[in-house]
C-alpha positions in Angstrom: 1.0 18.9 18.4 -1.5 21.0 16.6 -2.3 21.0 12.9 0.1 23.8 12.2 3.0 21.7 13.5 2.4 18.8 11.1 4.6 18.8 8.1 2.3 17.0 5.6 0.0 14.1 5.0 2.3 11.7 6.8 0.7 12.8 10.1 -2.8 12.2 8.8 -2.4 8.9 7.1 -4.2 6.1 8.8 -5.7 2.8 7.7 -9.2 3.3 6.5 -11.2 0.1 5.8 -14.7 1.3 5.0 -15.7 3.3 2.0 -18.7 5.2 0.6 -20.5 4.2 -2.6 -18.9 7.1 -4.5 -16.7 6.6 -7.6 -13.1 7.8 -7.4 -12.2 10.1 -10.3 -9.7 8.8 -12.9 -7.4 11.7 -12.3 -7.1 10.8 -8.6 -6.4 7.2 -9.4 -3.7 8.3 -11.8 -2.1 10.6 -9.2 -2.1 7.7 -6.7 -0.3 5.5 -9.3 2.1 8.4 -10.2 3.0 8.8 -6.5 3.8 5.1 -6.3 6.1 5.4 -9.2 7.9 8.3 -7.6 9.2 6.1 -4.8 12.9 5.5 -4.5 14.2 2.1 -5.6 17.5 0.3 -5.3 19.7 1.1 -8.4 16.6 2.9 -9.8 15.3 -0.5 -11.1 11.7 0.5 -10.5 10.4 -3.1 -10.3 6.8 -2.2 -9.7 3.8 -2.9 -11.9 0.1 -2.3 -11.0 -3.3 -3.8 -11.7 -6.1 -1.3 -11.1 -9.3 -3.2 -10.1 -12.7 -1.5 -10.1 -15.1 -4.3 -11.0 -17.2 -5.6 -8.1 -16.6 -9.2 -9.1 -12.8 -9.0 -9.0 -12.8 -6.9 -5.8 -15.0 -9.5 -4.1 -12.8 -12.4 -5.4 -9.6 -10.6 -4.1 -11.3 -9.9 -0.7 -11.6 -13.7 -0.2 -7.9 -14.4 -0.8 -6.8 -13.4 2.7 -8.7 -13.1 6.0 -7.4 -9.5 6.1 -8.5 -8.5 2.5 -12.2 -7.8 3.3 -11.8 -4.0 2.7 -11.1 -4.7 -1.0 -14.8 -5.7 -1.4 -15.8 -2.4 0.2 -13.4 -0.2 -1.8 -14.2 1.7 -4.9 -10.7 1.0 -6.3 -8.1 -1.5 -5.4 -4.6 -1.5 -6.8 -2.7 -4.8 -6.8 1.0 -4.0 -6.5 3.3 -6.3 -8.3 7.0 -6.9 -8.3 8.7 -7.8 -11.5 11.8 -9.8 -10.6 13.2 -9.5 -14.1 13.8 -5.8 -13.3 16.0 -6.4 -10.3 19.2 -8.2 -9.5 20.9 -9.9 -6.6 18.2 -12.4 -5.8 15.5 -9.7 -5.5 17.3 -8.4 -2.4 15.7 -5.0 -2.3 12.3 -5.8 -3.9 10.4 -5.7 -0.7 11.8 -2.3 0.2 11.2 -0.9 -3.2 7.5 -2.0 -3.3 6.9 -0.9 0.3 8.2 2.6 -0.6 5.8 2.7 -3.6 2.9 1.6 -1.5 3.7 4.2 1.2 3.8 6.9 -1.4 0.4 5.7 -2.7 -1.1 5.8 0.8 0.2 9.4 1.3 -1.2 10.5 -2.0 -4.6 8.9 -1.1 -4.7 11.3 1.9 -3.8 14.2 -0.3 -6.7 13.3 -2.6 -9.2 13.5 0.3 -9.6 9.7 0.3 -9.1 6.9 2.7 -7.1 3.7 2.1 -5.4 0.7 3.5 -2.4 -1.5 2.6 -3.2 -5.2 2.6 -0.2 -7.5 2.5 0.0 -10.6 0.4 3.7 -11.3 0.0 5.5 -13.3 1.5 2.5 -15.4 2.6 2.8 -18.3 0.1 -0.9 -19.2 0.0 -2.1 -15.7 -0.6 0.6 -15.1 -3.3 -0.3 -18.3 -5.1 -4.1 -17.4 -5.1 -3.3 -14.0 -6.6 -0.9 -15.5 -9.2 -3.5 -18.0 -10.3 -6.4 -15.5 -10.3 -4.6 -13.0 -12.5 -2.6 -15.7 -14.5 0.6 -14.0 -13.5 3.9 -15.3 -15.0 6.5 -16.7 -12.7 8.6 -13.5 -12.6 5.7 -11.4 -11.3 5.1 -11.4 -7.5 1.8 -10.1 -6.1 3.2 -8.0 -3.2 0.1 -6.3 -1.8 -3.1 -4.5 -2.4 -4.0 -0.9 -1.7 -7.8 -0.5 -1.3 -9.2 3.0 -1.3 -12.1 5.3 -1.9 -14.1 8.1 -0.3 -14.9 7.4 3.4 -17.0 8.6 6.3 -13.9 8.1 8.4 -11.5 11.1 8.7 -7.8 10.9 8.1 -6.9 12.5 11.5 -3.7 13.0 13.4 -2.9 10.3 16.0 0.4 10.9 17.8 2.4 7.7 17.6 5.7 9.2 18.7 7.3 7.0 21.4 10.5 8.4 22.9 11.2 5.0 24.6 12.0 3.7 21.1 14.7 6.3 20.4 18.3 5.8 21.5 21.3 8.1 21.2 24.5 6.8 19.7 23.9 3.2 21.0 21.2 0.7 21.4 20.5 0.0 25.1 19.5 -3.7 24.9 19.6 -4.2 28.7 16.4 -2.1 29.1 14.6 -4.3 26.6 
C-alpha cells in the first residue's frame, strides 16, 4: 500500500515514546483536546475531563506511577484523561469505550499536528489509579483512565501494515481453526 492509498492519519499513527526538547504550541495542544472531545460517547454523556501537564516536576512524578509511564517524563506535554462517573449512568457501563474513543481521537490529532505520542493506560489497574487519585487529589467520582504523552520527536509517524486477513471471518466465526 503506498502513501496515496492511505485514507488519513490512522495509517501513520504509532506509539512514539521519545521526544525532542521543543515546546508544543498552545494551539496544537488545544486541537488535541478538541479532537478528544469530538469522540462519540454513549448517550452523548461526554464523561471526559482532562488535566494538561507541562511542568517537569509533575511529569516526572507521573512517570513513576507505572512501570510503563516513563515516556511521560520525556514528553513536552502529557494529558491525564479522566472519567467523570457523575456524567454517566448504568454503573459506568460505557465509560471505558467513551474514554478510549477520546484518546484515540487525540492520538490521531497528534499525528495531524506533526507530533508523536503514546497512550499510557492507568485504569483499571487499582494501584496506578489510586496513585494518580492521591497525587491530583481527585474526588471519588473522577477516575484517572490514562495519560497521553506527546511532543515533537525524531521518530517518524510512518505506515506499518498491520492488516492480518487471518483475523477476518465472513458471516461466522470459525473457532475450530483457533
